[in-house]
C-alpha positions as CSV (number, residue, x, y, z in Angstrom):
1,M,-0.2,-0.1,0.1
2,D,2.8,2.4,0.7
3,S,4.1,1.6,-2.7
4,L,0.8,2.5,-4.3
5,A,0.8,5.8,-2.2
6,S,4.3,6.8,-3.6
7,I,2.9,6.1,-6.9
8,V,-0.3,8.3,-6.5
9,A,1.8,11.1,-5.0
10,F,4.2,10.7,-8.0
11,V,1.7,11.0,-10.6
12,H,0.0,13.9,-8.8
13,A,3.4,15.8,-8.6
14,A,4.3,15.0,-12.3
15,E,1.0,16.8,-13.3
16,Q,0.9,19.6,-11.2
17,Q,4.6,20.3,-11.4
18,S,4.4,21.2,-7.8
19,Y,4.5,19.3,-4.5
20,V,2.3,22.1,-3.0
21,A,-0.4,21.7,-5.6
22,A,-0.1,18.0,-5.6
23,A,-0.3,17.9,-1.7
24,R,-3.6,20.1,-2.0
25,L,-5.1,17.7,-4.5
26,A,-4.3,14.8,-2.7
27,G,-5.4,16.0,1.0
28,V,-1.9,15.7,2.5
29,S,0.9,17.8,3.2
30,P,3.5,18.7,0.8
31,S,6.3,17.1,2.9
32,A,4.3,13.9,2.6
33,I,4.4,14.2,-1.3
34,G,8.1,14.7,-1.2
35,K,8.8,11.9,1.1
36,A,6.8,9.7,-0.9
37,V,8.4,10.5,-4.2
38,A,11.9,10.2,-2.3
39,R,10.8,6.7,-1.2
40,L,9.8,5.8,-4.8
41,E,13.0,7.3,-6.3
42,S,15.1,5.2,-3.6
43,R,13.4,2.0,-4.5
44,L,14.0,2.5,-7.9
45,G,17.5,4.0,-7.9
46,V,16.7,6.9,-10.4
47,R,16.1,10.7,-10.1
48,L,12.2,11.2,-11.2
49,F,12.4,15.0,-11.2
50,N,14.6,18.0,-11.9
51,R,14.2,20.1,-9.0
52,T,14.9,23.8,-8.5
53,T,13.7,26.2,-5.8
54,R,10.6,27.3,-7.7
55,S,9.4,24.2,-9.7
56,I,9.8,20.4,-10.5
57,S,10.1,18.9,-13.8
58,L,10.2,15.2,-14.7
59,T,13.6,13.9,-15.8
60,E,13.6,11.2,-18.9
61,E,13.2,8.6,-16.5
62,G,10.4,10.2,-14.9
63,T,8.6,11.0,-17.9
64,V,8.8,7.2,-19.0
65,L,7.7,6.0,-15.3
66,Y,4.7,8.8,-15.5
67,E,3.3,7.4,-18.8
68,H,3.1,4.0,-17.5
69,Y,1.8,4.8,-13.8
70,K,-0.6,7.2,-15.4
71,R,-2.3,4.5,-17.5
72,V,-2.1,1.9,-14.4
73,L,-4.0,4.3,-12.2
74,D,-6.6,5.1,-14.8
75,D,-7.1,1.4,-15.6
76,M,-7.7,0.9,-11.6
77,R,-10.3,3.7,-11.6
78,D,-11.8,2.2,-14.9
79,A,-12.1,-1.3,-13.2
80,E,-13.5,0.3,-9.9
81,A,-16.4,2.0,-11.7
82,A,-17.1,-0.8,-13.9
83,V,-17.8,-3.0,-10.8
84,S,-19.2,-0.3,-8.4
85,K,-22.9,0.0,-7.6
86,G,-22.8,3.2,-9.4
87,R,-21.7,1.7,-12.6
88,D,-24.5,3.4,-14.7
89,R,-23.2,6.7,-13.5
90,P,-20.4,7.7,-15.3
91,R,-17.8,9.3,-13.3
92,G,-14.1,10.1,-12.8
93,R,-11.6,12.5,-14.4
94,L,-11.9,12.4,-18.3
95,R,-8.8,13.7,-20.3
96,V,-10.0,14.6,-24.0
97,S,-8.0,16.4,-26.8
98,V,-9.6,18.3,-29.6
99,P,-8.4,20.7,-32.5
100,H,-8.8,24.1,-31.4
101,I,-11.5,24.9,-34.2
102,V,-13.4,21.6,-33.5
103,G,-13.3,22.6,-29.9
104,H,-14.4,26.3,-30.1
105,H,-17.0,25.7,-32.7
106,L,-18.5,22.1,-31.9
107,L,-17.5,20.9,-28.5
108,M,-18.0,24.1,-26.5
109,P,-21.6,24.5,-27.6
110,I,-22.8,20.9,-26.4
111,L,-20.6,20.9,-23.3
112,P,-23.5,22.7,-21.0
113,G,-26.0,19.6,-21.7
114,F,-22.7,17.4,-21.3
115,T,-21.9,18.5,-17.8
116,A,-25.9,18.8,-16.9
117,R,-26.3,14.9,-17.7
118,F,-23.1,13.7,-16.3
119,P,-22.1,15.9,-13.3
120,E,-20.0,13.2,-11.8
121,I,-17.6,13.1,-14.8
122,E,-14.4,15.7,-14.3
123,L,-13.6,16.9,-17.9
124,D,-10.0,17.9,-18.5
125,I,-10.1,19.3,-22.2
126,D,-6.8,20.2,-24.4
127,F,-7.1,22.2,-27.4
128,E,-4.3,21.0,-29.5
129,D,-3.5,21.2,-33.2
130,R,-0.5,18.9,-33.2
131,V,-0.7,15.2,-33.5
132,I,-0.7,13.6,-30.2
133,D,-0.1,10.2,-29.1
134,L,-2.9,9.6,-26.9
135,I,-1.4,6.3,-25.1
136,T,2.1,8.0,-24.1
137,E,0.1,11.2,-23.1
138,G,-2.5,9.2,-21.2
139,L,-5.5,10.6,-22.8
140,D,-8.9,9.0,-22.8
141,V,-10.2,10.2,-25.9
142,V,-9.3,12.5,-28.7
143,V,-10.8,14.1,-31.8
144,R,-9.0,13.2,-34.7
145,S,-9.1,14.1,-38.3
146,G,-8.3,11.8,-41.4
147,E,-7.5,8.1,-41.6
148,L,-6.7,6.1,-38.6
149,A,-3.3,4.2,-39.1
150,D,-2.6,3.1,-35.6
151,A,-3.7,-0.5,-34.7
152,R,-3.6,0.4,-30.9
153,L,-6.3,2.7,-31.3
154,I,-10.3,2.6,-32.0
155,A,-12.2,5.1,-34.0
156,R,-15.8,6.1,-34.0
157,P,-16.5,8.2,-37.1
158,L,-18.4,11.7,-36.6
159,G,-18.9,12.4,-40.5
160,E,-17.2,14.1,-43.1
161,Q,-15.9,17.5,-43.1
162,H,-17.3,20.0,-45.6
163,F,-15.7,23.3,-46.5
164,V,-17.2,26.5,-48.4
165,V,-15.4,29.4,-50.0
166,C,-16.9,32.8,-49.0
167,A,-16.3,36.4,-48.7
168,S,-17.8,39.6,-47.4
169,P,-20.6,41.4,-49.3
170,A,-18.4,44.4,-49.7
171,Y,-15.3,42.4,-51.0
172,L,-17.6,40.7,-53.8
173,D,-19.0,44.3,-54.5
174,R,-15.8,45.6,-55.3
175,H,-13.8,42.6,-56.8
176,G,-16.7,40.6,-58.3
177,R,-17.6,37.1,-57.9
178,P,-15.6,34.1,-59.0
179,E,-17.7,31.9,-61.3
180,T,-14.8,29.1,-61.4
181,P,-12.1,28.2,-59.2
182,D,-9.5,29.4,-62.0
183,D,-11.1,32.8,-61.3
184,L,-9.6,32.9,-58.0
185,S,-6.0,33.5,-59.5
186,R,-7.5,37.2,-59.9
187,H,-8.8,37.5,-56.2
188,A,-7.3,37.8,-52.7
189,C,-7.0,34.3,-50.9
190,I,-7.1,33.8,-47.4
191,H,-5.2,30.6,-46.3
192,F,-5.1,28.5,-43.1
193,K,-1.5,26.8,-42.3
194,Y,-1.4,23.8,-39.9
195,P,0.5,25.2,-36.9
196,S,2.1,21.9,-36.2
197,T,3.8,21.6,-39.7
198,G,3.5,25.2,-41.1
199,R,2.1,23.4,-44.5
200,T,-0.6,25.4,-46.1
201,A,-4.0,23.6,-46.3
202,P,-5.7,23.1,-49.7
203,W,-8.7,24.1,-50.8
204,A,-11.3,21.4,-51.4
205,F,-12.4,21.5,-54.7
206,R,-13.6,18.6,-57.1
207,P,-11.1,17.4,-60.0
208,P,-9.5,18.8,-61.8
209,S,-9.4,22.0,-59.6
210,E,-8.1,20.2,-56.7
211,R,-4.4,21.2,-56.9
212,L,-4.9,24.9,-58.0
213,L,-1.8,27.4,-57.3
214,L,-4.0,30.2,-55.4
215,P,-2.7,33.5,-54.6
216,R,-1.6,33.7,-50.9
217,S,-2.6,37.3,-49.9
218,L,-3.2,36.3,-46.1
219,T,-2.0,33.0,-44.4
220,F,-3.1,32.4,-40.7
221,N,-2.3,29.5,-38.5
222,N,-5.6,30.2,-36.8
223,T,-9.5,29.7,-38.5
224,D,-11.0,32.3,-36.5
225,A,-8.4,34.8,-37.8
226,G,-9.1,33.7,-41.3
227,L,-12.8,34.0,-40.6
228,R,-12.2,37.6,-39.2
229,A,-10.3,38.8,-42.3
230,A,-12.9,37.2,-44.6
231,R,-15.7,39.3,-42.7
232,D,-13.6,42.1,-42.8
233,G,-13.2,42.4,-46.6
234,L,-9.8,41.0,-47.0
235,G,-10.5,38.3,-49.6
236,L,-12.2,34.9,-49.9
237,A,-11.6,32.3,-47.4
238,H,-11.9,28.4,-47.2
239,L,-13.7,27.8,-44.2
240,P,-15.3,24.7,-42.4
241,V,-19.0,24.7,-43.1
242,Y,-19.8,25.0,-39.1
243,V,-17.3,28.0,-38.9
244,A,-19.0,29.9,-41.7
245,E,-22.7,28.9,-41.6
246,P,-23.7,31.3,-38.8
247,H,-22.2,34.3,-40.7
248,I,-23.6,33.1,-44.1
249,R,-27.0,32.9,-42.5
250,A,-26.5,36.4,-41.0
251,G,-25.5,37.8,-44.5
252,T,-22.0,38.8,-43.4
253,L,-20.4,36.2,-45.5
254,I,-21.6,35.0,-49.2
255,P,-20.7,31.5,-50.3
256,V,-19.3,31.0,-53.8
257,L,-18.2,28.2,-55.9
258,T,-20.3,26.0,-54.2
259,A,-21.0,23.3,-57.0
260,F,-17.1,22.9,-57.3
261,M,-16.7,21.9,-53.4
262,A,-15.6,18.4,-52.5
263,P,-15.5,16.8,-49.0
264,F,-12.4,17.5,-47.2
265,G,-11.5,14.6,-44.9
266,S,-13.3,13.2,-41.7
267,L,-13.7,13.7,-38.3
268,S,-13.6,10.5,-35.5
269,L,-13.3,10.2,-32.1
270,V,-10.4,7.7,-31.0
271,W,-9.7,5.9,-27.9
272,P,-6.9,3.4,-26.9
273,S,-8.0,-0.3,-27.9
274,N,-6.2,-1.8,-25.1
275,R,-8.6,-0.3,-22.5
276,Q,-12.0,-1.2,-21.6
277,L,-14.7,1.3,-22.9
278,S,-15.1,2.7,-19.5
279,P,-18.6,4.4,-18.5
280,K,-17.3,8.0,-18.6
281,I,-15.8,7.3,-21.9
282,R,-18.7,5.7,-23.3
283,A,-20.7,8.7,-22.1
284,F,-18.6,11.4,-23.8
285,V,-18.4,9.2,-27.3
286,D,-22.3,8.5,-27.3
287,F,-22.9,12.0,-26.2
288,V,-20.7,13.8,-29.1
289,V,-21.7,11.4,-31.7
290,E,-25.4,12.4,-30.6
291,N,-25.0,15.9,-30.6
292,F,-22.2,16.7,-33.4
293,G,-25.0,15.2,-35.7
294,G,-25.5,17.6,-38.4
295,R,-23.0,20.2,-36.9
296,L,-20.2,19.2,-39.5
297,G,-22.3,20.6,-42.2
298,T,-23.2,19.5,-45.5
299,P,-22.0,20.8,-48.9
300,F,-23.4,24.7,-49.3
301,S,-25.3,23.7,-52.8
302,R,-28.4,24.4,-51.1
303,F,-27.6,28.1,-50.5
304,G,-26.8,28.4,-54.3
305,Q,-24.1,30.5,-55.8
């Protein structure tokens, strides 16, 4: 039991990067956390933290140990939840990672409903655009785009993503409306670049226009910045339907080239295959699938050109 207490203390300290914060979380004194970590280091014969007068950080050995211990503790909590009397009441800490734009525009609007239905689930959500190894980083479930190539993971599709090219009425009044993708060569184009790679995202046109070289008048690594630029009349932007649609309905953006658009990848919920689908993960997955529904959007052909 002392060994388990040391493991719990170590995991809390690693996550909080502070003995004081870890002690507050565990309901013990900071010295108790420090002693528990020291016993663990003594038993293993390695140093787990780099310590300064103001902070602690994991050593290379500590990082490896944290990844394993975190999974063990998560599995223990999942096992307890599965056999407890409250098995039908999902609860516990749930670590989720979503891309920024999905988190802001799709997840945040449905969170009030989720927290109201599952008040015993403690959500810990990262907004992160880089590719994440959810197993090594101790995440329970992530939202990912594209194909799943990792056999250690299970995916549940949320649907295809659809994009729309749009501009403000003022911009189109000044510069005219493009009738084909080739016309974009004479327009200001607002692009998105992936924060993790710096690569510019292509625009989702059907063949033979899928590889057009478009003017790069403005490039952002943030979709909301591109949305703002388009609304301010700075050019044509290629935006997810779920981002652009409220502004199109309000008349502040006008869709163009809708007949030329193609689906642009898919979104999925992903979780480790080597872990039981615990009540908290199942609750989150089912709720997101249920509530994302039509939020991903459909082609804007119904709005016309």
